[in-house]
C-alpha positions as a Markdown table, in Angstrom:
| # | Residue | x | y | z |
|---|---|---|---|---|
| 1 | Unk | 0.0 | 0.0 | 0.0 |
| 2 | Unk | 1.2 | 3.5 | -0.9 |
| 3 | Unk | 0.2 | 6.4 | 1.3 |
| 4 | Unk | 1.1 | 9.9 | 0.1 |
| 5 | Unk | 0.1 | 13.5 | 0.9 |
| 6 | Unk | -1.2 | 15.6 | -2.0 |
| 7 | Unk | -2.2 | 19.2 | -1.9 |
| 8 | Unk | -4.9 | 20.9 | -4.0 |
| 9 | Unk | -3.0 | 23.6 | -5.8 |
| 10 | Unk | -5.5 | 25.0 | -8.3 |
| 11 | Unk | -7.5 | 28.1 | -7.2 |
| 12 | Unk | -10.9 | 26.6 | -7.7 |
| 13 | Unk | -10.2 | 23.4 | -5.7 |
| 14 | Unk | -11.6 | 20.0 | -6.5 |
| 15 | Unk | -14.7 | 21.2 | -8.4 |
| 16 | Unk | -16.4 | 19.2 | -11.2 |
| 17 | Unk | -13.7 | 19.2 | -13.9 |
| 18 | Unk | -10.7 | 18.3 | -11.7 |
| 19 | Unk | -12.8 | 15.7 | -9.8 |
| 20 | Unk | -13.8 | 14.1 | -13.1 |
| 21 | Unk | -10.2 | 14.2 | -14.3 |
| 22 | Unk | -9.1 | 12.5 | -11.1 |
| 23 | Unk | -11.8 | 9.8 | -11.4 |
| 24 | Unk | -11.0 | 9.2 | -15.1 |
| 25 | Unk | -7.3 | 8.8 | -14.2 |
| 26 | Unk | -8.0 | 6.5 | -11.2 |
| 27 | Unk | -10.3 | 4.3 | -13.2 |
| 28 | Unk | -7.5 | 3.4 | -15.6 |
| 29 | Unk | -5.9 | 1.4 | -12.9 |
| 30 | Unk | -6.8 | -1.9 | -11.2 |
| 31 | Unk | -5.5 | -0.6 | -7.8 |
| 32 | Unk | -8.0 | 0.5 | -5.1 |
| 33 | Unk | -7.7 | 4.3 | -4.7 |
| 34 | Unk | -9.0 | 6.3 | -1.8 |
| 35 | Unk | -8.6 | 9.9 | -0.6 |
| 36 | Unk | -8.8 | 10.9 | 3.0 |
| 37 | Unk | -9.5 | 14.3 | 4.5 |
| 38 | Unk | -10.1 | 15.1 | 8.2 |
| 39 | Unk | -10.8 | 11.4 | 8.9 |
| 40 | Unk | -13.3 | 11.1 | 6.0 |
| 41 | Unk | -12.3 | 8.6 | 3.4 |
| 42 | Unk | -13.8 | 8.3 | -0.1 |
| 43 | Unk | -13.4 | 6.1 | -3.2 |
| 44 | Unk | -11.1 | 7.9 | -5.7 |
| 45 | Unk | -13.1 | 6.3 | -8.5 |
| 46 | Unk | -16.3 | 8.1 | -7.6 |
| 47 | Unk | -17.0 | 11.6 | -8.8 |
| 48 | Unk | -19.6 | 12.2 | -6.1 |
| 49 | Unk | -17.2 | 10.9 | -3.5 |
| 50 | Unk | -14.4 | 13.2 | -4.6 |
| 51 | Unk | -16.7 | 16.2 | -4.7 |
| 52 | Unk | -18.0 | 15.5 | -1.2 |
| 53 | Unk | -14.4 | 16.3 | 0.1 |
| 54 | Unk | -15.1 | 20.0 | -0.7 |
| 55 | Unk | -11.3 | 20.4 | -1.1 |
| 56 | Unk | -10.3 | 24.0 | -1.6 |
| 57 | Unk | -7.0 | 25.4 | -2.7 |
| 58 | Unk | -4.4 | 24.5 | -0.1 |
| 59 | Unk | -6.2 | 21.5 | 1.3 |
| 60 | Unk | -4.0 | 18.5 | 2.0 |
| 61 | Unk | -5.4 | 15.1 | 1.3 |
| 62 | Unk | -4.0 | 11.6 | 2.0 |
| 63 | Unk | -3.9 | 9.5 | -1.1 |
| 64 | Unk | -4.1 | 5.7 | -0.4 |
| 65 | Unk | -3.4 | 3.3 | -3.2 |
| 66 | Unk | -3.3 | -0.5 | -3.0 |
| 67 | Unk | -3.0 | -3.1 | -5.7 |
| 68 | Unk | -0.9 | -4.5 | -8.5 |
| 69 | Unk | -0.3 | -1.2 | -10.3 |
| 70 | Unk | -0.3 | 1.0 | -7.2 |
| 71 | Unk | 3.0 | 2.7 | -8.0 |
| 72 | Unk | 1.8 | 3.9 | -11.4 |
| 73 | Unk | -1.6 | 4.9 | -10.1 |
| 74 | Unk | -0.2 | 6.9 | -7.2 |
| 75 | Unk | 2.3 | 8.7 | -9.5 |
| 76 | Unk | -0.4 | 9.5 | -12.1 |
| 77 | Unk | -2.8 | 10.9 | -9.5 |
| 78 | Unk | -0.1 | 12.8 | -7.6 |
| 79 | Unk | 1.0 | 14.4 | -10.9 |
| 80 | Unk | -2.6 | 15.7 | -11.4 |
| 81 | Unk | -2.4 | 17.5 | -8.1 |
| 82 | Unk | 1.1 | 18.8 | -8.7 |
| 83 | Unk | 0.0 | 20.2 | -12.1 |
| 84 | Unk | -3.1 | 21.8 | -10.5 |
| 85 | Unk | -5.3 | 19.8 | -12.9 |
| 86 | Unk | -4.1 | 22.0 | -15.7 |
| 87 | Unk | -5.7 | 25.1 | -14.1 |
| 88 | Unk | -4.4 | 28.4 | -12.9 |
| 89 | Unk | -2.4 | 28.0 | -9.6 |
């Protein structure tokens, strides 16, 4: 299992477009992917779950990935956060 801290960098936070980007990316992998914030854990392959985190710019989330392709999945998702989901930082 990989556990990694990620920070929401884009100004608008995890609104609909970045949430769907995250879910599309997560769904490409067999690994189980979860995001945790303030003790609340959601499935990273669920748009509704991701949106319920209400993660604003600067929010720190814990990325949890477990499975055969966990390393690739964790890197791909962390890259989305690092890049600010292609939005203005």
